[in-house]
KEPAKOL-167186 format. One record per residue (C-alpha): x, y, z negated; residue in one letter. Coordinates in steps of 0.001 Angstrom, whole numbers, padded with zeros to 6 digits, always signed. Layout:
BEGIN
XYZA
...
***
This chain:
BEGIN
+069859+018355-053557M
+068676+018736-057599D
+065112+019743-056659K
+065075+016906-053694M
+065841+014400-056085R
+063144+015515-058644A
+060620+015567-055731I
+060294+012517-055114L
+060015+010766-058193P
+057307+013347-058827F
+055377+012342-056026L
+056389+008154-056968A
+054747+009275-060386T
+051790+010805-059321I
+050899+007641-056754Q
+051237+005198-059483I
+049208+007489-062420Q
+046637+007983-059670I
+046346+004256-059343S
+045809+003522-063176S
+042836+004108-065075V
+045059+006864-066981E
+043689+009150-064228L
+040141+009623-066187E
+041957+011485-068906N
+041625+015550-068002R
+044804+015919-069365K
+046767+013872-067325L
+045097+015005-064412T
+046053+019176-065017V
+049638+017739-065682Q
+049280+016058-061973L
+047853+019594-061009I
+051043+021514-062511H
+053367+018727-060305A
+051663+019187-057593M
+052056+022980-057491R
+055750+022931-058328F
+055868+020569-055020V
+054394+023020-052974R
+055922+025850-053929S
+059452+024669-053287N
+058802+022712-050188M
+060181+025388-047928K
+063615+025920-050054S
+064413+022185-050482I
+066014+021606-047611G
+064979+017693-047036L
+066544+015819-044238D
+064206+014138-041911K
+064331+010792-043861K
+063241+012274-047322S
+060741+014055-045535E
+058900+011489-043917M
+059253+009078-047340Q
+057458+012195-048910M
+054641+012126-046250L
+054599+008582-046776K
+053698+009466-050671L
+051122+012036-049990I
+049107+009872-047722N
+048998+007091-050148N
+048273+009268-052779I
+045071+011217-050726I
+043952+007153-049861L
+044254+006004-053714T
+041776+009387-054512L
+039500+009175-051851R
+038740+005603-053110L
+038822+006412-056697F
+036220+009350-056087Q
+033698+006583-054247K
+033782+005230-058343K
+033920+008310-060280K
+032144+011600-060216S
+034528+013573-062461L
+034727+017007-060798N
+038614+018132-061557F
+039680+015147-059494V
+038888+017495-056600A
+041555+019808-058018H
+044473+017309-057498I
+043019+016385-054058K
+042794+019756-052670Q
+046841+020571-053875D
+047633+017304-052422I
+045405+017767-049060I
+047247+021367-048874D
+050578+020079-049361L
+049975+017461-046760N
+048927+020045-043852M
+051844+022044-044489M
+054482+019579-044609L
+052477+018230-041422R
+052686+021548-039690K
+056550+021687-040955Y
+057683+018295-039439L
+056124+018930-035977I
+057733+022513-035992G
+061147+020820-036763Q
+060437+017960-034536T
+058338+019117-031292S
+061423+020317-028838N
+062662+016595-029745Q
+059328+014726-029078R
+058635+013119-026039R
+055075+011955-024685F
+054982+008551-024625D
+053444+008118-021395F
+053706+004780-020490N
+052486+003584-024237S
+049124+005491-023661V
+048516+004404-020117T
+048488+000834-021481R
+046755+002074-024404F
+043787+003252-021457L
+044266+000036-019749A
+043138-002000-022843I
+040295+000527-023574I
+039147+000126-020331H
+039537-003937-020097N
+037351-004014-023273Q
+034434-001623-022230I
+034319-003999-019045S
+033955-006988-021354E
+030174-007745-023559R
+032279-007757-026997S
+032410-004126-026615L
+028583-004412-028454A
+030974-004661-031410N
+030571-001638-032949R
+034068-002021-035128K
+035595-002256-031654K
+034273+000979-030853L
+035497+002688-033653L
+039054+001387-032798R
+038806+002883-029489L
+037795+005758-030828K
+040850+005994-033131K
+043254+005099-029962L
+041731+008246-028485F
+042292+010042-031735Q
+045889+008985-031345Y
+046569+010490-027940I
+044716+013475-028337L
+047227+014078-031342G
+050001+013375-028822Q
+048849+015747-026677L
+048811+018582-028993R
+052290+018228-030394T
+053872+017020-027187S
+055681+018761-024077E
+054291+016442-021129I
+054018+018434-017423N
+051091+018657-015416K
+051798+015464-012804N
+051340+013416-016308L
+048358+015201-017123K
+046834+014940-014029M
+047703+011125-013898K
+046137+010952-017733L
+043111+012060-016370I
+042641+010048-013420S
+043249+007252-015831N
+040336+007976-018193T
+038014+008641-015468L
+037167+004632-014851P
+036835+004547-018409I
+033928+007355-018107I
+032720+005223-014981H
+032406+001988-016989S
+030636+003703-020268F
+028044+005317-017573E
+027367+002316-016394L
+027487+000384-019615W
+025181+002625-021485T
+022623+002733-018974V
+021990-000698-020039S
+022437-000546-023450S
+020124+000770-025645K
+023198+001516-028677R
+023392+005017-029071T
+026965+004992-030791F
+028838+004272-027185A
+028226+007828-026845S
+030903+008453-029866E
+033814+007069-027418I
+032570+008682-024191K
+032481+011822-026047N
+036378+011352-027382A
+037275+010250-023709I
+035964+013892-022488K
+037199+015804-025383Q
+040700+014339-024174L
+039911+015612-020554I
+039046+018589-021797T
+042055+019397-023594S
+044549+018331-020910M
+042570+020735-018472R
+042734+023368-020956E
+046664+023291-020515R
+046992+023420-016598I
+046476+026217-014655E
+043772+024810-012366V
+044663+027441-009407A
+047399+025061-008220N
+045622+022115-008146S
+044774+020191-004457V
+041883+020888-002327H
+040052+018687-000249F
+037567+019789+002346Y
+034711+017627+003743V
+032570+017709+006790L
+028933+017303+006483N
+027783+016854+010365Q
+024146+016717+008930G
+024302+020220+007418S
+026897+021859+009497Q
+029009+022492+006319S
+031940+021821+004273T
+032901+020715+000930S
+035517+022321-000914V
+036622+019629-003409I
+038815+020755-006145N
+040933+017368-006888S
+041518+018720-010337F
+038423+019327-012003T
+036410+016817-009486G
+034044+020106-008479N
+032675+020975-005201Q
+034243+024856-005625T
+032639+025907-002575N
+030517+024983+000619T
+030950+026948+004174F
+029015+027210+006914R
+030296+025472+010235V
+029126+024982+013491Q
+027209+021966+015177A
+028377+018732+014591T
+031845+018908+012586P
+034523+016278+013370V
+037513+016935+012850Y
+039899+019579+010738A
+043295+020754+010228A
+044826+022737+007443I
+047873+025289+007854S
+051161+024652+006354S
+050933+027330+004249D
+047510+026066+003184K
+046259+029748+003401K
+043369+028491+006672F
+041318+025696+007630V
+040586+024962+010707Y
+037296+022784+011948V
+036455+021428+015657A
+032323+021440+016154N
+031981+018880+018675Q
+028614+019902+019228G
+028982+023520+020249T
+028719+024547+023923T
+028844+027505+026114N
+030954+029022+024022P
+032731+025952+021825G
+033172+027073+018374K
+036453+026750+016165L
+035582+027725+012456T
+038490+029436+010511Q
+038120+029354+006896Y
+040259+031324+004874Q
+040720+030251+001619V
+041630+033155-000368S
+038696+034975+000267T
+036199+032404+001093N
+035661+033991+004546Q
+035089+032281+007677T
+035435+033138+011192F
+034348+031689+014893Q
+036962+031202+017517F
+035301+030749+020773N
+037141+027908+022965V
+035466+025696+025573D
+032649+023257+025244N
+032739+020766+022821K
+035886+020745+020997P
+036777+017396+019152A
+040130+017515+017531W
+042606+020467+016424V
+045979+020746+015405V
+047934+023464+013931V
+051676+024669+014848S
+054329+024299+012131A
+054414+028006+011399N
+050544+028170+011454G
+050797+030730+014466N
+048904+028910+017299L
+045974+025933+017334V
+045286+024213+019516Y
+041774+022439+020178T
+040899+019418+022838A
+037656+020383+024406N
+035878+016974+025340S
+033229+019025+027468G
+035231+021026+029765T
+038384+018970+030360N
+040349+021566+028708T
+042681+022421+025863I
+042224+025814+023669S
+045635+027329+022368V
+044355+030288+020015I
+046832+032962+018918N
+045372+032995+015451V
+047382+036476+014831T
+046063+038669+017647N
+043289+036234+018473R
+044081+035775+022035V
+042535+031992+023332V
+044087+030545+026351R
+042947+027542+028602G
+045208+025054+029902V
+043453+022179+032089T
+043891+018470+031280V
+042405+015374+032291G
+039011+014077+031779S
+037426+014724+028348S
+039962+015002+026263P
+039521+013441+022873R
+042902+014154+020323S
+045905+015343+019984L
+049262+014731+019004A
+052953+016832+018864F
+055890+015437+019107S
+058132+015428+016492T
+059893+018655+017039N
+056745+020157+018360Q
+058108+020923+021827S
+055486+018775+023569K
+051725+018362+023014L
+049970+014936+024170Y
+046565+014798+025128V
+044864+011825+025478C
+041977+011991+028329N
+038746+009395+027291Y
+037188+009370+030616N
+040459+008964+033115D
+042635+006846+030753H
+045340+008820+031066S
+047700+010900+028643V
+048301+014469+029410S
+051990+015965+028497V
+052113+019436+028015V
+055309+021892+027159N
+054401+023972+024247V
+056697+026624+025292S
+055121+027340+028833T
+052113+025542+028844L
+053052+023798+031833S
+051840+020070+032319I
+055204+017987+032474L
+053268+014948+033321G
+049891+012371+033022T
+050601+009098+031819I
+048593+006249+032806P
+047500+004143+029640V
+044583+001936+028924G
+041092+002153+029408K
+039075+005193+027295N
+042459+006057+025216P
+040678+007577+022093N
+043756+008185+019671Q
+047114+009510+020307V
+049645+009378+017588V
+053598+010103+017380A
+055684+007377+015593S
+058081+008656+012476P
+060955+007949+014306D
+059736+010310+017260G
+060994+007851+019811E
+057457+006435+020603R
+053767+007918+021163I
+051152+005284+020792Y
+047846+005505+022556V
+044871+003820+021458A
+042404+002431+024066N
+039261+002104+022666Q
+038170+000514+026195G
+040021-002666+026079E
+042063-004649+023295N
+045543-002820+023822S
+047690+000044+022363I
+049898+001889+025278S
+053455+002790+024057V
+054885+006063+026008I
+058548+006990+025633D
+058922+010749+024378V
+061780+011375+027340E
+059998+010006+030050D
+057158+012405+031029D
+056440+010951+034294N
+056482+006954+034358P
+054685+005062+036716V
+053338+002902+033984S
+053611+002206+030124V
+053984-000909+028748P
+050720-002432+026442K
+050756-004128+023345I
+047644-006829+023466G
+045428-006776+020804L
+042664-009256+019360T
+039841-006563+019015G
+039298-002937+019948R
+041445-000174+018369P
+039781+002175+016219A
+042384+003792+014044F
+046534+004027+013983I
+048552+004561+010862R
+052200+004565+010549F
+054289+004513+007607N
+056762+007316+006745F
+059701+005387+007557S
+061953+006808+010632A
+064419+003680+009973N
+061627+000832+010479S
+058515+002250+011228P
+055253-000515+011058I
+052135+000738+012964A
+048411-000430+011494Y
+046033-000834+013740I
+042393-000952+012798S
+040627-003312+015588T
+036886-003284+015086T
+035345-005619+017799S
+037317-008537+015739N
+037418-007184+012262S
+040708-007267+011387A
+043892-005094+010771L
+046630-005836+012734Q
+050305-004891+011818V
+052690-004288+014485I
+056631-003460+014122D
+057410-000871+016080V
+061007-001895+017077S
+059665-004465+018789T
+056275-003804+019835S
+055243-006725+018626E
+051891-008096+016370V
+053762-009299+013293I
+050576-010012+011478R
+046864-009857+011460T
+045030-009502+008236I
+041321-010076+008368T
+038941-007382+007552A
+035151-006603+007906N
+034811-003948+010402N
+037961-001796+009205P
+038407+001744+010248I
+040370+004613+009072T
+043256+004147+006583S
+045939+005954+004122A
+049588+004837+002901I
+051171+005810+000031T
+054921+007752+000735S
+056682+004885-000553D
+055137+002619+002201N
+054313+000425-000372A
+050497+000360-000402T
+048140+001113+002182L
+043942+001676+001584Y
+042158+000573+003989L
+038007+001496+004718C
+036137-001561+005311Q
+032717-000250+006703Q
+031249-004050+006704G
+031452-004845+003145G
+030851-001306+001683N
+034632-001423+000377Q
+037876-000131+000033L
+040941-002545+000338S
+044517-002485-001323V
+046931-004067+000836I
+050544-004228-000460N
+052758-003601+002613T
+055328-006056+001387E
+053446-008961+001341S
+050850-007718+004105L
+048257-008826+001613K
+044715-007827+000478I
+045753-007363-003717I
+042248-006336-004053K
+038766-005111-002563N
+037581-002202-004246I
+033604-002238-003941A
+032059+000982-003053L
+028197+002265-003644P
+028045+003102+000215G
+029532+002987+003822N
+032927+004376+003774P
+034257+006052+006599I
+037376+007827+005821T
+040228+007832+003189V
+042680+010383+002081A
+045171+010491-000986L
+045860+013325-003076T
+049764+014799-003066P
+050371+013028-006487D
+048726+009782-005078E
+046920+009283-008069S
+043550+009739-006452Q
+042139+008142-003220A
+038766+010244-002046Y
+036760+007802+000168V
+033841+009564+002197V
+030681+007720+001901L
+028771+008890+004452N
+025295+006860+004372D
+025127+008070+000865K
+026217+011735+000836N
+029235+011009-001661L
+032775+011052-002410V
+034059+008123-004056A
+037249+009096-006360V
+039749+005983-006648I
+041974+005725-009383N
+045066+004664-007544T
+047196+003608-010459S
+044234+000891-011825L
+042650+000701-008798N
+038841+001420-009865L
+036322+003319-008500L
+036364+006542-011081A
+033578+008569-009981T
+031341+009622-007055T
+031154+013457-005948L
+027959+014133-004428Q
+028582+016401-000686V
+026298+017766+001798M
+024492+015865+004577S
+026274+012833+006387N
+029711+013345+005448P
+032166+012371+008109R
+036044+013414+007768F
+038018+014348+005106I
+041591+016341+004652V
+043257+017484+002490T
+046126+020381+001659E
+049838+019383+003030P
+051931+017697+000490F
+054650+020055+000886A
***
């Protein structure tokens, strides 16, 4: 305690003397050097409390600042000796504090997120041309980097931080194109340093992969959602239209609708990057995988059949259904498989265990998509040839007729929310450019939202936000599902055709088929973060299961 009481006055005296003209006296500077050496040699044995340590750190920082100002005016070499002693002590004290407090220190994620939001807003304004503002932004990034180095934060928070910095980089890229100023690169490099620092601390192997089907090049692009890189491309067959992933994430299955005599289903093994082609019937248009991953089913639009593939022994069986099957859906317990038959306006019900046909149900004209409701009680069928949705009761496999829900346009895509208690269906209708919202419990349209040629959509797991691709306006609409209003339209550099969310829902990936791009959307800021180049004519994207 005596040493502690002695050290603080030492530092206070040093600070006062450095601030005076007496620092020019060589004899005094030698005394100051001895004082600093005494402080440094006794630090580890003092046993300061945290308050005293912080007081000491503040005094030392003030001394360093004063010396820097003094050196600008004076050329005395011996001042550097004192300064170096102070700097050494400062480094030691900082390391000591970090070591003592790292276990208790928490990363203030909300504060950093606010920092990033402020940075992005400033980048979006003309005031960014002010060099002082740029330097302030750089200091903010230095603070964030310092927090990362001394804080224990988990992988998800780091990934969210990365996704929050991507739109800032994107804004800088756009801004620097139109500006002749070079100092903007200072902050851009700081942002990249921030991302690199975070990525170094995360196991990249645990990130999620997206698979993009490129019809023009008969290939599938594999995108690592964490690095944002296309890590691999594997060959498929003609006109890949739909894909499914096994629940263990080990295999990806791609239906190639352009293949005949025989049709082809591509199996991609993730761990080895190897592919295998299963022979199925003509023009496979849809594929689903059983929960255990042992059986894969394809809807073969060219031969009025479905194929059932045992992937263990590679045995393929065929089951005859209606004309031109286009879509498949399991019942909630996977005891039944529903097949929509486009040309004869029906849905076949298949017993999964016996592969027998339990019934053929008449629906509307040209059914193109079949989806099971989250409560497991109904099957929704999109009748593309007329303005309606057919609703099938899963308990009745042979109804004479089924009820229809009238729409104001031709249904193109059905998206349910995840609630089994109060499910809602969102129907994209193309002929009248609208999104129609249906209360599943009453089978009534409760809202019609105007949209510009809407197509596919994705919804967050909390059912709070729906992301809707609008082909007509080259934009992704963000819809609040409580108010059922569009809260933002995100402009895209191409025609959006399908969208998928990352498992942590921090990003949305949107396929732009006319530009051979995938747009990456930061969902916390609802901004376009970046774009990824893929192969020719991408048409579909699928991500690994959330489990």
